[in-house]
C-alpha positions as CSV (number, residue, x, y, z in Angstrom):
1,M,181.3,293.3,229.2
2,S,177.8,293.1,227.9
3,I,174.9,291.2,229.5
4,A,175.0,288.8,226.7
5,Q,178.6,288.0,227.4
6,L,177.9,287.5,231.1
7,L,175.0,285.1,230.5
8,V,177.2,282.1,229.7
9,P,177.2,278.7,231.4
10,N,180.0,277.6,233.7
11,K,181.6,275.4,231.1
12,A,181.8,278.2,228.5
13,Y,183.4,280.5,231.1
14,L,185.9,277.9,232.1
15,K,187.0,276.9,228.5
16,P,189.3,279.9,227.7
17,F,191.2,279.6,231.0
18,L,192.0,275.9,230.2
19,A,192.9,276.4,226.5
20,G,196.4,275.1,225.7
21,L,196.9,273.4,229.2
22,P,197.8,269.7,229.5
23,S,194.6,267.7,229.7
24,A,195.7,266.0,232.9
25,L,196.1,269.4,234.6
26,S,193.0,271.0,233.1
27,D,190.8,268.1,234.3
28,D,192.1,268.6,237.9
29,I,191.7,272.4,237.7
30,A,188.2,272.1,236.4
31,D,187.2,269.7,239.2
32,E,188.6,272.0,241.9
33,W,187.0,275.1,240.4
34,N,183.7,273.4,240.2
35,A,184.1,272.4,243.9
36,R,184.8,276.0,244.8
37,L,181.7,277.4,243.1
38,V,179.1,278.7,245.5
39,K,176.2,276.4,246.5
40,P,173.6,275.7,245.4
41,A,175.2,275.1,242.0
42,T,173.4,276.5,239.0
43,V,174.3,276.6,235.3
44,S,175.9,280.0,235.8
45,S,177.2,279.7,239.4
46,W,180.5,281.4,238.3
47,L,178.7,284.8,238.4
48,R,178.4,284.4,242.2
49,S,181.8,282.8,242.8
50,A,184.4,285.6,242.8
51,P,186.9,283.6,245.0
52,A,186.7,280.6,242.8
53,N,187.2,282.7,239.7
54,S,190.2,284.4,241.3
55,W,191.7,281.0,242.1
56,L,191.1,279.9,238.5
57,K,192.8,282.9,237.1
58,F,195.8,282.7,239.5
59,T,196.3,279.0,238.8
60,T,196.1,279.0,235.0
61,E,198.3,282.1,234.7
62,A,200.9,280.6,237.0
63,I,201.0,277.4,235.0
64,R,201.5,279.4,231.7
65,S,204.1,281.6,233.2
66,I,206.5,278.8,234.0
67,G,206.1,277.2,230.6
68,V,204.5,273.9,231.4
69,P,204.6,271.7,228.2
70,R,201.3,270.6,226.7
71,S,202.2,266.9,227.1
72,L,203.1,265.9,230.6
73,Y,204.5,262.6,229.5
74,L,207.2,262.0,226.9
75,D,208.4,258.5,226.2
76,E,211.9,257.7,225.0
77,A,210.9,257.8,221.3
78,D,209.5,261.3,221.7
79,I,212.6,262.5,223.6
80,D,214.9,261.0,221.0
81,A,213.0,262.7,218.2
82,K,213.1,266.1,219.9
83,A,216.8,265.8,220.7
84,K,217.6,264.9,217.1
85,A,215.7,267.9,215.8
86,L,217.6,270.2,218.2
87,S,221.0,268.7,217.4
88,R,220.4,268.9,213.7
89,H,219.1,272.4,214.0
90,T,222.2,273.5,216.0
91,S,224.5,271.8,213.4
92,W,222.8,273.8,210.7
93,L,223.1,277.0,212.7
94,R,226.9,276.3,213.1
95,R,227.3,275.7,209.4
96,S,225.4,278.9,208.7
97,G,227.8,281.0,210.8
98,A,225.5,281.6,213.9
99,S,227.0,282.2,217.3
100,L,226.6,280.3,220.5
101,A,224.5,283.2,221.8
102,D,222.0,282.4,219.1
103,V,221.9,278.8,220.1
104,Q,221.5,279.8,223.8
105,A,218.6,282.2,222.9
106,L,216.9,279.3,221.0
107,A,217.4,276.9,223.9
108,G,216.3,279.4,226.5
109,L,212.9,279.7,224.8
110,Y,212.3,276.1,225.9
111,H,213.9,276.3,229.3
112,L,217.0,274.5,228.1
113,H,220.5,275.9,228.5
114,L,224.1,275.7,227.4
115,P,227.2,275.8,229.6
116,D,228.9,279.1,229.9
117,W,231.6,278.9,227.2
118,T,233.5,281.9,228.8
119,K,234.3,279.9,231.9
120,K,236.8,277.0,232.2
121,P,236.9,274.1,231.5
122,H,234.4,275.0,228.8
123,T,235.5,276.5,225.5
124,T,233.7,277.7,222.4
125,D,234.5,274.5,220.6
126,S,233.5,272.2,223.4
127,V,230.2,274.0,223.9
128,W,229.5,273.7,220.2
129,A,230.3,270.0,220.4
130,R,227.7,269.7,223.2
131,A,225.1,271.7,221.3
132,C,225.5,269.4,218.3
133,D,225.4,266.2,220.4
134,L,222.2,264.2,220.5
135,A,222.9,262.8,224.0
136,F,223.4,266.2,225.5
137,W,219.9,267.4,224.4
138,K,218.3,264.2,225.4
139,R,219.5,264.6,229.0
140,Q,218.4,268.2,229.0
141,I,215.0,267.5,227.6
142,R,214.4,264.6,230.0
143,A,215.3,266.6,233.1
144,V,213.7,270.0,232.1
145,H,210.4,268.4,230.8
146,S,210.0,266.4,234.0
147,R,210.6,269.4,236.2
148,L,208.3,271.7,234.3
149,A,205.6,269.1,234.3
150,E,206.0,268.7,238.0
151,R,205.8,272.4,238.6
152,G,202.5,272.5,236.8
153,A,201.3,269.6,238.9
154,I,202.2,271.4,242.1
155,I,200.4,274.6,241.1
156,A,197.3,272.6,239.9
157,G,197.1,270.9,243.3
158,R,198.3,267.4,242.5
159,V,201.1,267.4,245.1
160,H,200.1,267.5,248.7
161,N,199.1,265.0,251.4
162,R,195.5,264.6,250.1
163,A,196.6,264.0,246.5
164,G,200.2,263.0,245.7
165,L,202.5,263.1,248.7
166,Y,205.9,264.8,247.9
167,A,205.5,264.2,244.2
168,S,202.7,263.8,241.7
169,D,201.6,260.3,240.7
170,D,202.9,261.0,237.2
171,Q,206.4,261.8,238.5
172,V,206.4,258.6,240.6
173,K,205.5,256.6,237.5
174,R,208.3,258.2,235.5
175,T,210.7,257.4,238.3
176,I,209.7,253.7,238.5
177,Q,209.9,253.3,234.7
178,R,213.3,255.0,234.7
179,K,214.6,252.7,237.4
180,R,213.3,249.6,235.6
181,R,214.9,250.8,232.4
182,S,218.2,251.5,234.1
183,A,218.3,248.2,235.8
184,Q,217.8,246.4,232.5
185,V,220.7,248.3,230.9
186,L,223.0,247.7,233.8
187,A,222.2,244.0,233.8
188,N,222.8,243.7,230.0
189,Q,226.0,245.7,230.0
190,L,229.3,243.8,230.6
191,V,232.8,245.2,231.2
192,I,236.1,243.4,231.1
193,N,239.5,244.4,232.5
194,E,243.0,243.6,231.2
195,L,243.1,240.4,233.3
196,G,240.0,239.0,231.6
197,Q,237.8,239.5,234.6
198,E,234.2,240.2,233.4
199,Y,231.3,241.7,235.3
200,S,228.0,243.3,234.6
201,L,227.5,246.9,235.5
202,A,224.7,245.8,237.8
203,D,227.2,243.8,239.8
204,L,229.5,246.7,240.1
205,A,226.7,249.1,240.9
206,A,225.7,246.8,243.8
207,L,229.1,247.4,245.3
208,S,228.9,251.2,245.3
209,P,226.9,253.8,247.3
210,A,224.3,253.5,244.5
211,N,223.1,250.5,246.4
212,P,220.7,251.7,249.2
213,L,222.1,249.2,251.7
214,I,225.7,250.5,251.2
215,R,224.5,254.1,251.1
216,R,222.6,253.9,254.3
217,A,225.3,252.0,256.1
218,E,228.0,254.5,255.0
219,L,225.9,257.5,256.2
220,M,225.4,255.9,259.6
221,V,229.1,254.9,259.9
222,R,230.1,258.5,259.3
223,L,227.5,259.9,261.6
224,R,228.5,257.5,264.4
225,G,232.1,258.5,263.8
226,F,231.2,262.1,264.3
227,E,229.5,261.3,267.5
228,T,232.5,259.3,268.8
229,I,234.8,262.2,268.1
230,A,232.5,264.7,269.8
231,K,232.4,262.5,272.9
232,Q,236.2,262.1,272.9
233,Q,236.8,265.8,272.4
234,G,234.1,267.0,274.7
235,H,232.1,268.8,272.0
236,A,228.5,269.9,272.2
237,C,225.7,268.9,269.8
238,D,222.5,270.5,268.6
239,F,219.8,269.3,266.3
240,F,218.5,272.1,263.9
241,T,215.6,272.3,261.6
242,V,215.5,275.1,259.0
243,T,212.4,275.7,256.9
244,C,211.3,278.2,254.2
245,P,209.0,281.2,254.6
246,G,205.3,280.3,254.5
247,S,204.8,281.9,251.1
248,Y,207.1,279.3,249.6
249,H,204.6,276.5,250.4
250,P,201.9,275.9,247.8
251,R,199.5,274.0,250.1
252,L,198.4,274.1,253.7
253,S,199.4,271.0,255.6
254,K,196.2,270.6,257.7
255,T,193.7,270.7,254.9
256,G,195.7,270.4,251.6
257,Q,194.0,273.6,250.4
258,L,195.9,276.3,248.4
259,N,198.0,278.6,250.5
260,P,196.6,282.1,249.9
261,N,200.1,283.6,250.3
262,Y,201.8,281.3,247.9
263,Q,204.2,282.8,245.4
264,P,203.8,280.7,242.2
265,G,207.3,281.6,241.0
266,I,208.8,279.6,243.8
267,G,209.3,275.8,243.3
268,P,211.3,273.2,245.1
269,R,214.6,274.2,243.4
270,E,214.0,277.9,244.3
271,A,213.2,276.9,247.9
272,Q,216.3,274.8,248.1
273,A,218.4,277.7,246.8
274,H,217.0,279.9,249.5
275,L,218.0,277.4,252.2
276,Q,221.5,277.2,250.7
277,K,221.8,280.9,250.8
278,V,220.7,281.0,254.4
279,W,223.3,278.4,255.3
280,S,226.2,279.8,253.3
281,R,225.7,283.3,254.8
282,A,225.4,281.9,258.4
283,R,228.5,279.6,257.9
284,A,230.5,282.5,256.5
285,K,229.7,284.7,259.4
286,L,230.5,282.0,261.9
287,H,233.8,281.3,260.1
288,R,234.7,285.0,260.4
289,K,234.1,284.7,264.1
290,G,236.4,281.8,264.3
291,I,233.7,279.2,265.0
292,R,234.1,275.8,263.5
293,M,231.5,273.0,263.2
294,Y,231.1,269.6,261.7
295,G,228.1,267.2,261.2
296,F,225.5,266.3,258.7
297,R,222.6,267.9,256.8
298,V,219.6,266.1,255.5
299,A,217.2,267.8,253.0
300,E,213.7,266.3,252.8
301,P,210.3,267.5,251.5
302,H,207.2,268.8,253.2
303,H,204.0,267.2,252.0
304,D,203.8,269.6,249.1
305,G,207.3,269.2,247.9
306,T,208.9,272.2,249.6
307,P,212.2,271.2,251.1
308,H,213.4,271.8,254.6
309,W,216.7,270.9,256.3
310,H,217.6,268.9,259.4
311,M,221.1,269.3,260.7
312,V,223.0,267.7,263.5
313,L,226.0,269.9,264.3
314,F,228.9,269.3,266.7
315,F,230.9,272.3,268.1
316,N,232.6,273.7,271.1
317,E,230.2,274.3,274.0
318,A,231.2,277.9,274.2
319,D,230.0,278.5,270.6
320,R,226.4,277.2,271.1
321,R,224.8,280.6,271.7
322,D,226.5,282.3,268.8
323,I,225.6,279.4,266.4
324,R,222.0,279.5,267.3
325,K,221.8,283.3,267.1
326,V,223.5,283.6,263.7
327,L,221.6,280.8,262.0
328,R,218.2,282.1,263.3
329,S,219.0,285.6,262.2
330,Y,219.7,284.6,258.6
331,A,216.7,282.2,258.5
332,L,214.5,285.1,259.4
333,Q,215.8,287.6,256.9
334,V,212.9,286.9,254.5
335,N,209.4,287.8,255.8
336,P,210.5,288.0,259.5
337,S,207.1,289.3,260.6
338,E,205.2,286.4,259.1
339,R,202.9,284.6,261.5
340,G,204.7,281.7,263.2
341,A,208.1,282.6,261.7
342,W,210.0,283.0,265.0
343,R,208.5,279.7,266.2
344,R,209.0,277.5,263.1
345,R,211.6,279.0,260.7
346,C,214.6,277.8,262.7
347,T,214.3,275.4,265.6
348,F,217.0,273.8,267.6
349,K,217.2,271.1,270.3
350,K,220.1,270.4,272.6
351,I,221.4,266.8,272.4
352,D,222.9,265.4,275.6
353,L,225.6,263.1,274.3
354,L,226.2,261.6,277.7
355,N,222.6,260.3,278.0
356,G,221.4,260.3,274.4
357,S,222.6,259.8,270.8
358,A,222.8,262.1,267.9
359,C,222.4,259.1,265.6
360,G,219.0,258.5,267.1
361,Y,217.8,261.9,265.9
362,V,219.0,261.6,262.4
363,A,218.7,257.9,261.7
364,K,215.0,258.0,260.9
365,Y,215.6,260.9,258.4
366,I,218.4,259.0,256.7
367,C,216.4,255.8,256.4
368,K,213.3,257.7,255.2
369,N,215.3,259.4,252.4
370,V,217.1,256.3,251.3
371,D,214.6,253.4,251.1
372,G,212.5,253.6,254.3
373,R,214.2,250.5,255.8
374,K,216.5,249.7,258.7
375,A,220.0,248.4,258.7
376,D,218.7,244.8,258.5
377,S,216.6,245.8,255.5
378,L,213.4,245.3,257.5
379,A,210.8,248.1,256.9
380,L,210.5,250.8,259.5
381,G,207.3,250.3,261.3
382,E,206.5,254.0,261.6
383,F,204.0,256.1,259.8
384,D,205.1,259.1,257.7
385,H,203.8,262.1,259.7
386,E,203.6,264.1,256.4
387,S,201.1,261.7,254.9
388,N,197.3,262.1,255.0
389,P,196.3,261.8,258.7
390,N,193.1,260.2,257.6
391,N,195.0,257.5,255.7
392,P,198.6,257.5,257.0
393,A,201.3,255.6,255.0
394,L,204.4,253.8,256.3
395,L,207.8,255.2,255.7
396,H,208.9,252.4,253.4
397,E,205.7,253.0,251.3
398,T,206.5,256.7,250.8
399,A,210.3,256.1,250.1
400,I,209.7,255.9,246.3
401,R,207.8,259.3,246.5
402,V,210.8,260.8,248.3
403,E,213.1,259.4,245.6
404,S,210.8,260.9,242.9
405,W,210.9,264.3,244.7
406,A,214.8,264.1,244.7
407,K,214.6,264.3,240.8
408,W,214.5,268.0,241.3
409,G,218.2,267.8,241.6
410,I,218.2,268.4,245.3
411,R,221.2,267.0,247.3
412,Q,219.6,265.0,250.1
413,F,222.6,264.3,252.2
414,Q,225.6,266.6,252.8
415,Q,228.5,266.4,255.2
416,I,229.5,269.6,257.0
417,G,233.2,270.0,257.7
418,C,235.8,267.3,258.4
419,A,237.7,265.0,256.0
420,P,236.2,264.2,252.6
421,V,234.5,260.9,252.0
422,T,236.0,260.6,248.6
423,V,239.4,260.0,250.0
424,W,237.9,257.5,252.5
425,R,236.4,255.5,249.6
426,E,239.7,255.4,247.7
427,L,241.6,254.3,250.8
428,R,239.2,251.4,251.3
429,R,240.3,250.1,247.9
430,L,243.8,249.7,249.1
431,D,245.4,246.8,251.0
432,A,247.5,247.9,254.0
433,T,249.9,245.0,253.6
434,E,250.8,246.1,250.0
435,Q,251.4,249.8,250.8
436,R,254.1,251.8,252.5
437,S,254.1,251.7,256.3
438,E,253.1,255.4,256.5
439,L,249.7,254.5,255.1
440,A,249.1,251.4,257.2
441,D,247.1,253.1,260.0
442,I,244.8,255.2,257.9
443,I,244.1,252.3,255.5
444,T,243.4,250.0,258.5
445,A,241.0,252.6,259.9
446,T,239.0,252.8,256.7
447,Q,238.9,249.1,256.3
448,A,237.5,248.7,259.8
449,S,234.8,251.4,259.1
450,D,236.4,253.6,261.8
451,W,235.3,257.0,260.6
452,A,236.5,258.6,263.9
453,G,239.9,257.1,263.5
454,Y,240.1,258.2,259.9
455,V,239.2,261.8,260.7
456,M,241.7,262.0,263.6
457,L,244.5,260.7,261.4
458,Q,243.5,263.3,258.8
459,G,244.2,266.1,261.3
460,G,241.0,266.2,263.4
461,P,237.5,267.5,262.9
462,F,238.4,271.1,262.5
463,A,241.3,270.6,260.1
464,S,241.1,272.7,256.9
465,R,241.5,271.1,253.4
466,K,245.1,272.4,253.3
467,E,245.9,270.7,256.6
468,L,244.6,267.3,255.7
469,A,247.1,264.5,255.8
470,A,245.6,262.6,252.8
471,A,244.1,264.1,249.6
472,L,242.7,262.7,246.4
473,Y,245.3,262.0,243.7
474,S,243.9,262.7,240.2
475,E,245.3,262.6,236.7
476,P,244.3,265.0,233.9
477,V,242.0,263.6,231.1
478,T,240.2,265.1,228.2
479,N,236.5,264.4,228.0
480,R,234.4,263.6,224.9
481,Y,233.8,267.3,224.2
482,G,237.5,268.2,224.3
483,E,237.4,269.8,227.8
484,E,240.2,269.3,230.3
485,S,239.1,267.4,233.4
486,A,240.6,265.0,236.0
487,T,239.9,261.5,237.0
488,A,240.6,260.0,240.5
489,K,243.5,257.4,240.5
490,G,244.3,257.1,244.2
491,V,245.4,259.1,247.2
492,D,248.3,261.3,248.1
493,A,248.9,260.7,251.8
494,F,251.9,261.5,254.1
495,G,254.1,262.2,251.1
496,V,253.2,258.9,249.4
497,I,251.1,258.4,246.3
498,A,249.1,255.2,246.3
499,I,247.2,254.2,243.2
500,S,243.8,252.6,244.0
501,R,242.5,252.3,240.5
502,I,244.8,249.9,238.8
503,H,242.5,248.3,236.2
504,T,241.4,249.5,232.7
505,W,237.9,248.4,232.0
506,T,236.5,247.9,228.5
507,I,232.9,247.6,227.5
508,S,232.7,244.1,225.9
509,H,229.0,243.3,225.1
510,P,226.6,246.2,224.6
511,L,223.2,244.5,224.5
512,F,221.0,247.3,223.3
513,G,219.4,245.5,220.4
514,A,219.4,246.6,216.8
515,A,219.8,250.3,217.6
516,A,223.2,249.7,219.2
517,H,224.5,247.5,216.3
518,G,223.4,249.8,213.5
519,H,225.9,251.4,211.2
520,R,227.5,254.7,212.1
521,T,226.1,257.6,210.0
522,E,227.3,261.1,209.4
523,E,224.8,262.4,211.9
524,D,226.0,260.2,214.7
525,G,229.3,262.2,214.8
526,H,227.8,265.6,215.5
527,G,229.2,265.5,219.0
528,G,232.8,265.5,218.0
529,A,235.6,263.0,218.8
530,S,234.6,260.0,220.8
531,R,236.5,260.0,224.0
532,P,236.0,258.0,227.2
533,W,233.4,259.8,229.4
534,T,234.0,257.8,232.6
535,R,236.8,255.7,234.0
536,I,235.5,252.8,231.9
537,T,236.9,253.2,228.4
538,N,235.0,252.6,225.2
539,C,235.5,249.2,223.4
540,T,238.2,249.1,220.8
541,H,237.2,245.9,219.1
542,Q,236.8,246.5,215.4
543,Q,233.4,244.7,215.1
544,Q,231.9,247.2,217.7
545,S,233.5,250.4,216.4
546,V,230.6,251.1,214.0
547,S,228.1,251.4,216.9
548,R,230.4,253.2,219.3
549,I,228.7,256.5,219.3
550,S,225.1,255.1,219.4
551,H,226.1,252.7,222.2
552,R,227.7,255.5,224.2
553,E,224.6,257.7,223.9
554,A,222.4,254.8,225.0
555,L,224.5,254.2,228.0
556,L,224.5,257.9,228.9
557,D,220.7,258.1,228.6
558,E,220.2,255.2,230.9
559,I,222.9,255.9,233.6
560,D,222.7,259.7,233.8
561,S,220.3,259.3,235.3
562,S,218.3,259.7,209.0
563,D,218.5,262.2,206.6
564,P,220.8,265.2,206.7
565,F,219.3,268.3,208.2
566,E,217.4,270.5,205.7
567,S,216.5,274.1,206.1
568,S,212.9,273.3,205.4
569,L,212.6,271.7,208.8
570,I,212.8,275.2,210.4
571,T,209.2,275.8,209.3
572,H,208.1,273.1,211.7
573,W,210.0,274.5,214.7
574,P,209.3,274.4,217.6
575,P,207.7,271.0,217.9
576,P,204.2,271.0,219.5
577,W,205.3,269.9,222.9
578,M,207.5,273.0,223.2
579,Q,204.9,275.5,222.2
């Protein structure tokens, strides 16, 4: 490099590094780089700022390597336009004799993917139907774009306790807008059964675990039931915390500064996959040793979005030492010599069930990850210890940020062992007085929210799935893409099949405006035959049939939650946001 090339101002040196990056990220990167320049600042301070330049190169290369889109925000109109282009392009490829591998290669360029058509229940025809379906691509684009944008925000330093706790401010805005839009759709959508009973989907959603009040209450009922069983059976209890290696964390918790050992290829989903691998291996080894456990696992974020697990496990007292040893050994398989690994990677605390309560250890984590409120809906009066110590936030204030973080697709709550909750929910739909006497006790237990009684009637906490007294009863169905699936209809318990879902629901008044009532065009049918996609069937009224496809797609977009294609469009592919 010549002397003339070196004698450039800071702004000129910075410009090529930021070329092509989203403006929101480039502004933050520029501000932090300028703050890292040596003092006193001069017009060419970068010549004396090797650490700042190394950070700039690392950050910009990491953002480009994960494929962050140029636009961090896409509204519904943009998503709809991009999905239409993809579905029409795929339809053209199919007519031209291309293979699904060609479509997968195209989708992979933009971090989208198709299901594996070699594995059941998928088939070649069903995957082609998905690939030509507008709604399929809209869901893919919405999820992938949001996650890529958030990865870029994490690398650029927009997610930590001094900036955006758990999730970036942009991600929180997207979550709030999505919730508002979904609430409007649910409120406007009505369903009617064969008896003429009519409800809005918002009313039905309020009666399901989608309602934070019900979700929190059900989790606490199950946890309390586990504790009751442990006391009755004389089982021991430990509280475990499992974290990721230090190199998985983008930021330092004390200062919010970049972790010098951070691996930019690791995001929240990769960190969650690591924790799942640790647990699956430990559980498999304990199973081979004949050790059984039951309890709950809660996944929650560190301040920078990296997940960690809290687990409350119940087991036989004689197995405590083996469980701790096995779990710690697998947690330390990656970077075991890392500073602080033995002290932080896997911690455990003994819970004395005679003088304490397992629920007390986990209740705060459940409330924090649901809505930050107690059973009476009053806000928890505690500060979030992950928030900025100089400006701490209350748990109910950070709950929306935890919800935004969960958009990574991370399962926040998971039951370990014991009888499945799905059967419990179906049993609660039944009336003991209208069923056979064999079902009376287990139905009564579920109606009384007696999780301990339900588990014992199922065969006890250590019963395998094959040994359970009651299982889910399902009937085969074919989904909208022609794939064989199953839908829950009731329970099969003690040799008796009890149907819990007796009504057939029909969408009666889709209120999506002009788009939902437009005429069905040839392009609307790219997704194949229109079949029910949930237990709620599509409307069969003649006056609504013309908008059936568009209405279904609109509903999928909210709850998940033209001209014929011409070859000349290929010259404009890919769209700018994917480049």
